[in-house]
C-alpha positions, 0 to 999 in steps of 0.5 A: 402154239408157238413153234420157233424157227431161229436162225443165225449166220450158220445155224437153224434152231427148230423143234425136234421131229420124230424122224430126227431120232437116228441123227440125234442118237448119233449126236449123243454117241461119241466117246468124248461126249459121254465123258460127263454123263453116266453110261445110262444117259447116252444109250440110243434108248435114252436118246429116244426117251429124250426125244419123246420128252422134247416132242411132248414139250411142244404140245404143252399149253402153256409151253414151258420147255423149248429144247430145239434141234441145232441144224447146220444150214450149209449141209443140213446136218444135226449138230445137237440141241439147245434148250430153255425150260421155265422153272415156274419161279416168275421169269426164271428158266434153266438152260442146256446145250449138247453138241456132237463131237465133230462140231466142237471147237467151231463156235457153234455152241456159242452161236446156238446159245446166243440165239437161244438165250435171246429168244428166252429174253425177248420172246419169252420174257425170261430175265434169269437163266440157270444152267448146271454143269459137270465140274470137269466140263471145261468147255461148258464152263468157258462157254458159260463165262463167254455168255456172261453166266456166273458160277455159283457155290456148289453147296451140297450139289454134285454140279455147278450152278451157273446163273445169267440174268439181264436188266428188265426191258428194254433189253440192254444185254446180259448183266452179271449178278450173283445170288446167294443160293438157299442150302439144300436147293 
């Protein structure tokens, strides 16, 4: 079983551990953080359920889910989580990131996302990555744009679909590509 330790200049991304529950619940407890989630999604109990699902992903074989804790190297503070989940559609995955309010506006989300996406492309072999975003989440939309995601039509869905795909190996960086979504998806 692959258990990645991914590093950037300021961050360490690693698998969650059971003892991370308290710190993870704090990450998800801020009032501004909660703006884009229904109230039941930001309770300590829900944070515990999510953590249990992250731990279960680690035991899957083959592993298809990679929700990693984002730790600041300088002070060992948990800043949030970033993840990729295989979609079972040949080389496609979904992407998600969440960051504690006190870490906003410092470039941590961009740094963690770049490391995670690179892991997905280079190590896991995924070539197309999707993300969903609440329409009012301007910070996520800006992050997605900086990462090369393209906004897809809303259709009947309440969240925006974002897409990032790359040229097949050798890796030459993200390539913007717009796909038409099938109705009802």
